[in-house]
N, C-alpha and C positions, 0 to 999 in steps of 0.2 A: 315674599319679595315681589315688588311690582304691584302690590295690591293697594297702593295709595296711602301708606302709613303716615307720610308727612301731612297730607290733607286731613286725615282722621285725627292726628294729634293736635293740629291747629283748631279743629272743631271742638275737641275736648277742652282745650284752653279757653275757647270762647264760652262754652257751656258752663264752665266752672267760674267764669268771670275773673280769671287770674290776672293780677296786676304786676306781679314780679315773677318772672319765669327764668329759670336757669336751664339752658339748652346745651348739653354736652354732645358733641357729634364730630365725625371726621371733617376736616377742613373743607374738603371738596363738596360738602353738602350745604355749606353756609348760604350761598346765594339762592339755592333751591328753597331753603327754609324761609329766607327773607322774602322772596317773591311770593311764596304761598301765604305767609302771614298777611302781607299787604293785599293780595288778591282776595282774601277771605274777609277783608274789612277790619282787621285788627289794627287799631291806630296807636298801639304802644310803640315807643321808639325801639328800634332794633340796634342793640349795642354789641360790638365785637370786642371781647377782651383779648388784647394782644400786646406786643411790646412797643407799639407805636404810640404817639402822643394821644391819639383818639382812644386807643385801647387802654391807656393808663387812666384816662378820664372815665372810661366805662368801668374800670376796676373801682375807682373812687365811688361812683354812683352805686355800684353793687354793695360796697361796704355800708352805704347809707340806705340801702334797699329802696332806691328810687324806682318808681314804676318803669317797667321796660322788659324787653326780652334780652337776656344776657347770653350771647353765644360764646362758647369757648371750645377750642379744639381739644381732642382727647389728650394729646401729649402735653400741652400747656396746662390743662386741667390738673394733670398729675404733678407737674413741676411746682405749680403754685400751692399745692396742698402740703408742701414740706419745706422746712427750714433745716437743712442738713438731714439728720435722722429723726427730727422732731416734727410733729404735725404742726402746721401753721393754723392761723385762725381764718384763712381765706374762705373756707367753705363752712364756717360755723353758723352762718345765718340760715334762716328757715324761710325760703321763698314760698309763694303760693303753689307753685308747680315746678317739679324737676322733670325734664325730658332727657332721656339718654338714647340717642339713636345709634344703632349697631352695638347694643349692650353686650354682645358676645365678647367684646374686647375686654370685659371685666370678668370673664368666666374662670380665669385662673386664680384660685383663692390665695395663692402665695404672691401674686403680682402686685406691683405698686399701684396699678390701676384699681384693683379691688380694694386695697387698703385705703386708698384715697377716697373711693366712693363710699366707704363705710362712714366717713365723716359727714356725708351730705344728708341733711334732713329736708323734709318738705311737707307741706300740708297734704299735697298729693304727689305721687310719683308715677311716671309712665316709662316703661322700658320697651324698646322696639328692636326686633331683629328677625331676619328670616331663619337664622340658625342660632337661637338664644343659648344653647348649651355648648356652642363651639364645636370642636371635633369629637367630643366624647360626652356621654350623658352626665358624668359627674360635674361638668361645668355648670349644671343647673343649680347646684348648691349656692355658689357665690352670687349668682344673679338674683335668685329668689330670696336669699338671706338679706340682701339690701332692701328689697321691696317689702318684705314682711318679717322683720327681725324677731317679732314675738311669736310668729307662727312656725317658722322653720327651725329645726333643731339647732341648738347652739353648737353642738359638737358635730363636726364634719363626719367623723367616723360613725357616730350614732345615726346620722342621716344615711350614710352608706349602708349600714346594716338594715335599716328600715326599707330602703327604696331600691337599692342597686343589686344587680347581678354581678357576682365577682368570681374570680378564679385565682388559684394559687400562682403567685409569681415570686420567686426567691428574691428578686431585685427590687420589688415594689415595697413601699413603706408598709409595715405590718404583714408583709407577705401576701397582701391582697391587691388584685388589679381589677378595677371596674371595667366590665365588658359590656354593660348596657343597663337597662332598667329591669328590675325584678319582675314586675307585671306591667308590660308596655301600656302607657297611657294613664296609669294610676296616679302618678305624682302630679301631672299637670291638671288632671281632673280634681285633685285635692286642693289646688290653689284657690284662694278667694276670688281672684279675677284674672282669667286667662282667656285671651281671644286669639283664635287661629283662623286665618282666611286661606282657603285653598281653592284652586281652580278645579271645577268639576267638568270643564269642557276640554276635550282632547285638543292639544295643540293650541291652547289659548295664547294670545299675544299680549304680553305685558310691556308697556312702553313707559319710559322714564326720561325726563330731561334733567341734565346736570348742568347747572350754570357755573361759569368760570369767569374770572377776571384776567384780562390780558396782562402780560408782563409790562413793565414800564416802557421798555423799548418798543414792544409791539403796539402799545397804546399810542405812543408818540407818532409812530409811522402811520397808524390808522387815522389819527386825527389830522395829521398834516395832509394826507391824501384827500380826506373827506372835505377839509376846509379850503385847501389851496391847490389840490391836485398835483402836489409836488412834495417829495420828502428826500432827506439826505441819508445816504447809506455809505458808510466808510468814506466820508468826504466826497461822495459822488452823488449828483442829483438824479432822482428818478421822477420823470415828468410824465403825467398822464394827459393825453390830448383829447380823448373821446369818452363820453359817458359809459359806453359799453366796456371800454378798457378799465374805467374806474371801478365798475362793479367787480370785475375779475381781480383787480389788485386789492380791493377791500376784502374779498373772500380769502385771498392769500394771506393778508395781514392777520386775520383771525386764526389762521392755522399755525403760523410761525414767523419769525423775523427773517425776511428774505434778504438777499444781497444781489450784487451785480457782478457778473464774471468779466473776464478780459474782453469778451466779445459783446459787452453791453446787454447780455441776456439776464433776465431776472431769474434767480435760482434760489434754492434752499440748500444751505450747507448741511452736512450730516450732523453737525453739532449746533445747529441753529437753536436759539431760545424759542421754546414753544410750551406755553401753559397747557395746551391740549395734550401734548405728548406726555407731560408730567402727570396729568390727571388720568390719562389713558392707562398707565401702569397700575394705578390704584383701582380703576374699574375692572381691569382684567383679573386682578388678584382678589379683590373683595366681592364685587358684584357678580362676576362670572366664575369665581372660585377656581381660577387657572384652567378652566375648560377651554376647548377650542372656540374660536370666534371669527366671524367675518367682520373686517374693519373697512369702513367705507369713507371715501373722500371724492371730491370732484377734481382733485389736482394730481396729475401724474407725478410731477416733481416731488410733491410732498409724500405721496405714497411710497416712493423709493426711500425717502428719509425715514419713514416709519418702519419700513422693512429693515433698514440698516440698524436702527436703534434697538429693535426687538431682537435681532440676531446677535447684536453686540452684548445684549443683556442675557444671553444664553438661551433665548427662545428659538423656535423654528418658525420662520415667517417667509412667505413667498409673495411676489407681486402679481397683479393681474391688471394690465392696462393695454393701451393701444400698441405699445412697443413690444409686447409679448406675443410670440407666434401662436397660432392655433394649436400646434403640436405641444408647445410648452404649457399652454393653458390646460390642455387635457392631462398632462403629467401633474400639473399643480392640483387639479381637481381630484385625481386619483390619490395623490399623497394626502390631501385634506380629508377625504373620505376614509382612508385607511388609518389615519391618525398619525402618520409620520410627519405631517406638517400641522403645527398647532394653530397658526394664524394665516389667513389669506387677506392681504391688504389690496383692496380693489378700487379702481376708479369706477364711479357709478355708471357712467355711460358705456363702459366696456363690459360690464357684467349684468346689466339690467335686463337684457333680452336674450332668449335662446339658451339659457343655462339651467339645466336641471341636475338634481343629485346633491346639491349643497345641503338639503334638508337632512340628508343622511350623515353629514359631516359635523354639523353644529346646530345649536339652538340659540346662539348668542350673536347679536349684531351690535356693533359699536359704530355710530356715525360721528366722524371727526367734523364733517360739515355736509350740507346737502347740495345737490345740484340746483341750478336755476329752473330746471325742467321738472315740473311736478310729476308728470307721467313717469319719467325715469325713476324718480324717487319711489313712487308707488310700485313700480314693476320690480325694482331691486329688492324691496321689502319682501316680495313674494318668493324670492329665491330660497329663503329659509322657512318662512311661514307658508307652507303649502302641503298638499296631499303627500302623505308618507312621513311627515314629521310626527313623532310620537311623544314629544315632550313640550312643555310650555316654552314658548319662544320669548326670550328676553332681549328687548331692543332699548339701547341707551343712546341718547343724543347729547353731544357736548355743545353747549350754546354759550358763546362769549357775550356777556351782558353789554348792552348799549352798543351793539354793532349790527352789521348787515345780517348776521345770523338770525337775530330776532325778527328782523323784517321779512326775511325769506320764510321763516316759520309761520308768522301770522298771515302773510299773503297767501301761502299755499294752503293753509287750513281754510281760509275764506273761499278759495277757489274750489276746494273739495266740497265744502258745504253747499256752495252755489251749484256745483255739478250734481250733487245728490238731490238737491231740491228740483233741479230741472228734470232729472230722470224720473222723479216720483210725481211730478206735476200731472194731474189728470187732464187728458185732452178733452176739448169741447166737442159737442156733437156737430 
């Protein structure tokens, strides 16, 4: 994970000269794939198969195998593969390349996902996952059987006998329960083409950007503010008078749909629409595997909303911002390190400096957005990626496409490059 599999897959597609590409992946990865294909110079049209009119047109183009990259979410991929209990003809075509991102979603051989995937042929197939077998080694059969149907045993139980360590379990089918691989590493070394990338550096930092689209309401508010410096919220106008205030409001609009309270203050309701919060839950579950995580934002009001939503979902989350006393912050850190608190939701400016020990609590960092202050962003990143951290640090940033998010990112990267060049510039005599 975090080893650049999207970039590598795109380069594979380029090297193969693929003209028709079926891309099966979680919905929240779509924009990341699209941006990477474009950035790497692939000029094929990127078509998203969905229930909208453009998505239906993409489905027609798929049937006629028009050149393009055909993205489909995993859930819709499964639904389109069936007409009742009968397989449909949707995936009967044979594109140049089939890409399956997070292929562990098909590791259950009895699942509809695996049964649908079995229909998919391709001149080339590429499966990607940080955990391709899922939670148990026997998940490897379904994944590899799709990739190499003539190489992998037809019988699952024959495969188990050849490759798996088992123990007796009265309740398991056949009385056998798979507990691991018979000879660790043997099966994957046997496969025709298996590539594994691991970090050899202690406490490596793996950074990933996840691109999202704002909800329709968020996009309207954002565009109104950007174009007219005014937007309407529940029949009440929000007017921005100064450029510095506009930047703050635009950042807020990428986080969630704000509202105005009775005292004319801009606030976030606990139930506000927020694409970033929706994607956050997916990241915490899939990318971070329900481990502890430090969640960052530049907005105190939004931090409180995130804490509320996490706790309402049965998680344990605590806030860290300017309204939290030093004593309470210490309690929060101790709870985080001990594991009794799963998530700390922190305002960047409040936690960027003078805080140590978080590296013992987590290895995961999720950026809901960044601060305008590049130095604070760099400092807060070091709260987890620092001496004493014994595991690879995973940092994921949510970026709302075509918004101030992207501008902050590119601007700060350029500043960092410029600073690095300045520090390395040789002095004259």
